[in-house]
Every structure is written in structure tokens, then in C-alpha cells.
C-alpha positions in Angstrom: -26.2 -7.7 4.5 -26.1 -9.5 1.5 -22.8 -11.5 2.1 -21.0 -12.4 -1.2 -20.5 -16.4 -2.0 -16.6 -16.4 -2.2 -14.9 -16.6 1.2 -12.3 -14.0 2.0 -9.7 -16.5 2.3 -10.0 -17.7 -1.2 -10.1 -14.2 -2.7 -6.9 -13.8 -1.0 -5.5 -16.6 -2.3 -6.4 -15.8 -6.0 -4.3 -12.3 -5.1 -1.4 -14.2 -3.8 -1.0 -15.8 -7.0 -0.8 -12.6 -8.8 1.1 -10.1 -6.4 3.2 -10.3 -3.2 1.2 -7.1 -2.0 -0.7 -7.2 1.1 -4.3 -7.3 0.6 -6.6 -5.5 3.5 -9.8 -7.0 4.5 -12.0 -4.5 3.0 -10.0 -4.8 -0.6 -10.9 -8.4 -0.3 -14.3 -8.1 0.4 -15.0 -5.6 -2.2 -13.5 -8.1 -4.8 -15.7 -10.9 -3.8 -18.6 -8.1 -4.1 -17.8 -7.4 -7.6 -17.3 -11.0 -8.7 -20.9 -11.6 -7.3 -22.2 -8.9 -9.4 -20.7 -10.0 -12.6 -21.5 -13.7 -12.1 -25.1 -12.8 -10.8 -25.8 -10.6 -14.0 -24.4 -13.5 -16.0 -26.7 -16.2 -14.2 -29.7 -13.8 -14.7 -29.3 -13.5 -18.2 -28.8 -17.1 -18.5 -32.1 -18.1 -16.7 -33.8 -15.4 -19.3 -32.2 -17.2 -22.1 -33.4 -20.6 -20.7 -37.0 -19.2 -20.1 -37.2 -18.5 -23.6 -36.9 -22.5 -24.4 -39.1 -23.2 -21.3 -36.3 -24.9 -19.5 -35.2 -24.1 -15.9 -31.9 -25.8 -15.8 -29.0 -23.9 -17.3 -26.7 -25.3 -20.0 -23.8 -24.0 -21.5 -25.7 -22.5 -24.2 -27.4 -20.4 -22.0 -24.1 -19.0 -20.8 -23.3 -18.2 -24.7 -26.7 -16.4 -25.2 -26.1 -14.5 -22.0 -22.8 -12.8 -23.0 -23.7 -12.5 -26.6 -27.0 -10.4 -25.9 -25.0 -8.1 -23.5 -21.6 -7.1 -24.3 -21.1 -5.6 -20.8 -20.9 -9.2 -19.6 -18.1 -10.3 -21.9 -15.4 -10.6 -19.4 -12.3 -13.0 -18.2 -11.6 -13.3 -21.9 -9.0 -15.9 -21.3 -11.5 -18.4 -20.1 -13.2 -18.8 -23.7 -9.7 -20.1 -24.9 -9.9 -23.0 -22.3 -13.7 -23.5 -22.1 -14.7 -26.6 -24.4 -18.0 -24.7 -25.0 -16.5 -21.9 -26.7 -13.7 -23.9 -28.3 -16.5 -25.7 -29.8 -18.2 -22.6 -31.1 -15.2 -20.8 -32.6 -14.0 -24.2 -34.3 -10.5 -24.5 -35.6 -8.3 -21.6 -34.7 -5.6 -20.8 -36.9 -2.6 -18.2 -36.2 -1.3 -15.4 -38.6 0.3 -18.0 -40.8 -2.6 -20.3 -41.2 -1.1 -22.8 -38.7 -3.6 -24.4 -36.5 -3.4 -23.5 -32.9 -3.7 -26.2 -30.6 -6.1 -26.1 -27.5 -4.2 -25.1 -24.3 -3.0 -27.6 -21.8 -3.5 -27.9 -18.3 -0.5 -26.6 -16.2 1.3 -28.9 -14.0 2.6 -26.1 -11.6 1.6 -26.9 -8.1 0.8 -23.3 -8.1 -3.1 -23.0 -9.4 -3.3 -20.6 -12.3 -6.9 -18.9 -13.0 -7.9 -21.9 -15.0 -6.4 -24.7 -13.2 -7.8 -23.2 -9.9 -10.9 -22.6 -11.3 -12.6 -25.5 -8.9 -12.0 -23.7 -6.0 -15.1 -21.5 -6.8 -17.5 -24.3 -7.1 -18.9 -24.0 -3.6 -19.6 -20.2 -4.4 -21.0 -20.5 -7.7 -23.3 -22.9 -6.4 -24.4 -20.9 -3.5 -25.0 -18.0 -5.8 -27.3 -20.3 -8.2 -29.3 -20.8 -5.1 -29.4 -17.5 -4.5 -30.8 -16.6 -8.0 -33.2 -19.9 -7.8 -31.4 -21.0 -10.5 -30.3 -24.7 -11.4 -27.6 -25.7 -13.8 -25.9 -28.8 -15.2 -22.3 -29.4 -14.2 -20.8 -28.5 -17.4 -22.4 -24.9 -17.0 -21.1 -24.9 -13.1 -17.7 -25.6 -14.6 -18.3 -22.6 -17.3 -19.4 -20.3 -13.9 -16.3 -21.6 -12.2 -14.0 -20.7 -14.9 -15.5 -17.4 -15.6 -15.5 -16.9 -11.6 -11.7 -17.5 -11.4 -10.2 -15.6 -14.7 -12.5 -12.5 -13.7 -11.1 -12.4 -10.2 -7.5 -13.0 -11.2 -8.0 -10.0 -13.9 -9.0 -7.9 -11.3 -6.5 -8.6 -9.0 -4.1 -7.6 -11.9 -5.6 -4.5 -12.3 -5.7 -3.4 -8.7 -2.0 -4.4 -8.3 -1.2 -2.1 -11.5 -3.1 0.8 -9.9 -1.0 0.5 -6.7 2.6 0.3 -8.8 1.2 3.1 -11.1 -0.2 5.4 -8.1 -3.7 5.4 -9.8 -5.6 4.7 -12.8 -3.6 5.8 -15.9 -5.2 4.0 -18.8 -8.8 4.6 -19.6 -10.1 4.0 -22.9 -12.1 5.8 -25.2 -14.3 3.4 -27.2 -17.8 2.9 -26.5 -18.9 -0.6 -27.2 -22.5 -1.4 -28.0 -25.0 -4.5 -29.5 -27.6 -3.8 -32.1 -31.0 -2.7 -30.7 -29.9 -2.0 -27.3 -28.9 1.9 -26.2 -25.4 2.7 -26.1 -23.7 2.4 -22.7 -23.2 5.7 -21.0 -19.8 7.5 -21.8 -17.2 6.9 -19.0 -17.9 9.7 -16.2 -15.4 12.1 -15.6 -15.6 12.0 -12.0 -14.6 8.2 -12.1 -11.4 9.6 -13.8 -10.7 12.0 -11.3 -11.7 9.9 -8.2 -9.2 7.0 -9.3 -6.5 8.9 -11.6 -4.3 9.3 -8.1 -4.1 7.1 -5.1 -3.1 7.4 -1.7 -1.6 5.2 0.5 1.5 3.1 0.7 2.9 0.9 -2.5 2.7 -2.3 -0.4 -1.1 -2.9 -0.1 -4.2 -3.3 -2.1 -7.0 -1.5 -0.4 -10.6 -1.0 -1.3 -10.2 1.8 -3.6 -7.7 0.2 -5.5 -10.2 -2.6 -6.1 -12.8 0.1 -7.3 -10.4 1.8 -9.4 -9.6 -2.0 -10.9 -13.3 -2.2 -11.4 -13.3 0.6 -13.6 -10.7 -1.0 -15.9 -12.1 -4.7 -16.2 -16.0 -3.5 -16.6 -18.0 -0.7 -18.4 -21.7 0.4 -18.7 -24.4 -0.4 -16.4 -22.6 -3.6 -14.8 -19.5 -1.5 -14.0 -22.0 0.9 -12.0 -23.6 -1.7 -10.2 -20.6 -3.4 -9.3 -19.2 -0.3 -7.8 -22.2 0.7 -6.1 -22.6 -2.9 -4.5 -19.1 -3.0 -3.4 -19.0 0.3 -1.8 -22.1 -0.3 0.1 -20.7 -4.1 0.9 -17.4 -2.7 2.2 -19.2 0.5 4.2 -21.2 -2.2 6.2 -18.2 -4.5 6.7 -16.2 -1.5 8.1 -18.9 -0.4 10.4 -19.4 -4.1 11.8 -15.5 -4.0 12.5 -15.5 -0.9 14.4 -18.2 -2.0 16.4 -16.5 -4.8 17.5 -13.2 -3.3 17.7 
């Protein structure tokens, strides 16, 4: 079985930063799998960008190229405001009144935020890089750490919202695309039906809540792969658990 690189204890810690709800083992495993799928797609796209320049080691510019070429990979938007790489690309940012927006400052809270706690993902990111036969400079590892942390935090918030609202109530209707690439398939109606109403208590985030949250956070081919792999991963986990019970 292809084990996600992020430990379940880390995944549950991220959820505790977001909600007081209990997180089931299968939910944590599904969330780890979804995060793995997203990071793997970014790494593979970055490898392709590096190969075009005859480089083997990934640099932050390859991260930028990866998400620029595939809008499906543009996730964890909060990270872009904190990342030195993206701040450098965006230049000086002004608000609606023309006043310069200062760079975000690190929180001094003892409770790690998605950005401040990003270093917790370093071991998993390096493990995922090795699994994709990729090497990266420290600055690129930092970018992937931040993306993993922010995306998983966003996924935790989406799953908690699904539990509170009793299902997915907010489906978008806009289809995004990039020039020269086929448009992403429309949102399948069976997804909407499957996750529009949830069962279970309102105190526990389960696997299906993670899958429902994934339909909110992702779209297109990446969403479909993430859902498929998370479902398969948790099926194996449940089977292993029952066999040892």
C-alpha cells in the first residue's frame, strides 16, 4: 500500500488548530492522502519545468512554473502572501486606497498557524520528494512545506464546515481553464448528490467529510485523482484495521 508521507498525528494536530471536533482515523488518513496527491502533482509539474532547463534540482521558480501552467494546482492561496518567492513576483501590493500593504508578520502565538507551523511538514515533504526521485534546494522545500500546511488547513476547515452544515451546500458554477489546455470537466452531478447530505453525528469528522471537503478545495483532474486515491487508501486502512481487530 502507498502510505501517505504525512503522519496521522501531524494531520490531527492541524485539525486541532482549526476545530475541536473529533477526527476519525480514516478521516486523517484520507486527508493525508489528498495532501499527498496535491503535493505530488506540484512536484511532478515542477520536475517537468526543471527538465526543460536541463536541471535536476528543483528551485522555487519551478514551483511558480508548475502552478502557472496548471490552474488546478493553484491551491493554498494564503501561502502566496507569505512566500518570499511569490511576494517577489507580485512586487509591491497596494490596497483599494493606494496604500502599500506590508508583508505579513509571523505570529507570536504559541499555537502554530498554517504558515508558522509549516516547518512541521518538512520530513513528509522530503519523503515525498524522494518517492518522486526529485531533489530540491532548501528554498523549494520551504515552499512545499508552506503549501502542504496551508492546503491541509484549508481542507480541515472545509471538512468542519461540511459537518456543521450537514453536507456540501456551496457548489460553484465557474469552470476555470488555461490557454492551450482543454477545459476541466464540469462538476459531476453525482458528486453533488453524494455529498449534499451527510450522515453521522455533528461532533466527528469522518472520511466522507474529508472527501466532501476535497470537492470544495479542488477541481478538475486533480480533484478526481485525489478523491480516488483517498478512497482507495482508506479502504485498505479499514480492511487492515478489521483484520487485526
